[in-house]
C-alpha positions as CSV (number, residue, x, y, z in Angstrom):
1,M,3.4,-1.0,17.4
2,N,7.2,-1.4,17.8
3,H,8.5,-1.3,14.2
4,T,11.0,-4.1,15.0
5,D,7.9,-6.2,15.6
6,L,6.7,-5.4,12.1
7,H,9.8,-7.1,10.6
8,A,9.4,-10.0,13.0
9,R,5.7,-10.3,11.9
10,A,6.7,-10.6,8.2
11,P,5.9,-14.4,8.1
12,S,2.4,-13.8,9.4
13,L,1.9,-10.9,7.0
14,V,3.0,-13.1,4.1
15,A,0.5,-15.8,5.2
16,G,-2.3,-13.4,4.3
17,M,-1.0,-12.6,0.8
18,A,-2.2,-14.4,-2.3
19,A,1.2,-14.1,-4.0
20,A,2.7,-16.2,-1.2
21,D,0.9,-19.3,-2.6
22,H,3.1,-19.1,-5.7
23,S,6.5,-18.1,-4.3
24,P,6.6,-18.0,-0.5
25,D,10.3,-17.5,-0.1
26,I,10.4,-14.6,-2.5
27,Q,7.3,-13.0,-0.9
28,L,8.9,-13.3,2.5
29,T,12.0,-11.5,1.3
30,R,10.0,-8.8,-0.4
31,T,7.8,-8.3,2.7
32,R,10.8,-8.0,5.0
33,H,12.3,-5.3,2.7
34,R,9.0,-3.4,2.8
35,A,8.8,-3.7,6.5
36,A,12.2,-2.2,6.8
37,L,11.1,0.7,4.6
38,V,8.0,1.3,6.6
39,A,9.9,1.1,9.9
40,S,12.4,3.7,8.6
41,R,9.6,6.2,8.0
42,Q,8.0,5.6,11.4
43,I,4.5,5.2,10.2
44,A,2.7,5.2,13.5
45,P,-0.2,3.1,14.7
46,G,-3.5,4.9,14.0
47,S,-2.1,6.6,10.8
48,A,-4.1,7.0,7.6
49,V,-2.1,6.0,4.6
50,L,-2.8,6.5,0.9
51,E,-1.0,4.0,-1.4
52,P,-1.4,4.8,-5.1
53,G,-0.3,1.9,-7.3
54,C,-0.9,-0.9,-4.8
55,G,-0.6,-3.6,-7.4
56,Q,-0.7,-7.0,-5.8
57,D,-0.7,-5.5,-2.3
58,D,2.9,-6.4,-1.1
59,M,3.2,-3.0,0.6
60,T,-0.5,-2.8,1.4
61,A,-0.2,-5.7,3.9
62,V,2.9,-4.2,5.5
63,L,1.3,-0.8,5.8
64,A,-1.9,-2.3,7.3
65,G,0.3,-4.1,9.9
66,A,2.0,-0.8,10.8
67,V,-1.1,1.3,11.2
68,G,-2.7,-1.3,13.5
69,P,-6.4,-1.8,14.1
70,E,-7.1,1.9,14.6
71,G,-5.4,3.0,11.3
72,R,-6.4,2.7,7.7
73,V,-4.8,2.2,4.3
74,V,-6.5,3.3,1.1
75,A,-4.9,1.1,-1.6
76,V,-5.5,2.4,-5.1
77,D,-4.6,0.9,-8.5
78,V,-5.5,1.6,-12.1
79,A,-5.5,-2.1,-12.9
80,D,-8.8,-4.0,-13.3
81,P,-9.3,-6.7,-10.7
82,P,-8.7,-9.6,-13.2
83,Y,-5.5,-8.1,-14.6
84,G,-2.1,-9.8,-14.2
85,T,-0.5,-13.1,-13.4
86,P,0.2,-15.3,-11.5
87,V,-2.0,-13.4,-9.0
88,T,-4.4,-10.6,-10.0
89,P,-5.0,-7.4,-8.0
90,G,-8.6,-8.7,-7.4
91,E,-7.4,-12.0,-6.0
92,S,-4.8,-10.2,-3.8
93,A,-7.3,-7.7,-2.5
94,A,-9.9,-10.4,-1.8
95,R,-7.4,-12.5,0.2
96,L,-6.3,-9.5,2.3
97,A,-9.8,-8.3,2.8
98,T,-10.9,-11.6,4.3
99,G,-8.0,-11.8,6.6
100,P,-7.2,-10.0,9.9
101,L,-5.8,-7.0,8.1
102,G,-9.0,-6.5,6.0
103,P,-10.8,-4.1,8.2
104,R,-7.9,-1.7,8.0
105,I,-7.8,-1.5,4.2
106,G,-10.0,0.2,1.6
107,F,-9.4,-1.1,-1.9
108,R,-10.0,1.1,-5.0
109,L,-9.1,-1.0,-8.0
110,A,-9.7,0.1,-11.6
111,T,-9.3,3.7,-10.3
112,D,-7.2,6.2,-12.1
113,V,-5.4,8.6,-9.7
114,F,-5.5,11.3,-12.5
115,D,-9.3,11.1,-12.8
116,P,-10.8,14.3,-11.2
117,A,-13.8,12.2,-10.0
118,A,-11.6,9.7,-8.1
119,D,-13.3,9.3,-4.7
120,F,-10.3,8.0,-2.9
121,L,-9.1,11.5,-2.5
122,V,-11.8,12.3,0.0
123,G,-10.3,12.3,3.4
124,T,-7.1,13.1,5.3
125,F,-3.9,11.1,5.1
126,D,-0.9,11.2,7.3
127,H,1.3,9.5,4.7
128,V,1.4,8.8,0.9
129,V,3.5,5.8,0.0
130,L,4.5,4.9,-3.5
131,A,6.3,1.5,-3.5
132,H,8.0,1.1,-6.9
133,R,5.1,3.1,-8.5
134,S,6.6,6.5,-8.8
135,W,6.6,6.4,-12.6
136,Y,2.9,6.9,-12.4
137,F,3.8,10.6,-12.0
138,A,6.0,12.6,-14.4
139,S,7.3,14.6,-11.4
140,L,6.9,15.3,-7.7
141,G,5.0,18.4,-8.8
142,E,2.4,16.2,-10.7
143,L,2.0,14.1,-7.6
144,R,1.4,17.2,-5.4
145,D,-1.1,18.6,-8.0
146,T,-3.0,15.3,-8.0
147,L,-3.1,15.2,-4.2
148,A,-4.0,18.9,-3.9
149,R,-7.4,18.3,-5.4
150,G,-8.5,16.1,-2.5
151,P,-6.8,15.0,0.7
152,A,-5.0,16.9,3.3
153,V,-1.7,15.2,3.6
154,G,0.3,15.5,6.9
155,A,3.8,16.8,7.1
156,A,5.1,13.2,7.3
157,T,4.3,12.5,3.7
158,V,6.3,9.5,2.4
159,V,7.2,9.1,-1.2
160,H,9.3,6.0,-1.8
161,R,11.0,5.9,-5.1
162,M,12.1,2.3,-5.7
163,G,13.0,0.6,-8.9
164,P,10.4,-1.7,-10.6
165,D,12.2,-4.9,-9.5
166,A,12.5,-3.9,-5.8
């Protein structure tokens, strides 16, 4: 996929997000911002992406758009599915899962990335993307230690450190 197309596809990505039902203009702005971030990191079609701290899946949808039908995104969050408002992680995941991006995404809600038994670490990832979730880890070293117990991560690892309001 041409990454310019990802930005242009922002409105269709937003249409698949539960949060867009509450504030479509804000969701479109946020999605375009995330599309620009993903494009700047050249996440290629067919990539495997781990997204710890997926929250309400703003970045998850963009990543799924970038990796295309042959790629996969493993979206992980410690929150229980009914947690949050106005849209819960469970509602967000269910909406994406039933849309065209659903087959590309594996959701692991109520999963602690620090739990040694976390099964999302089984597999190989080309990228790890933290979209305004870097505070989950005390340091880059802690993130590396967490990942070292499971997946092989490619050289193109991405760690986005964004503020909580981004």
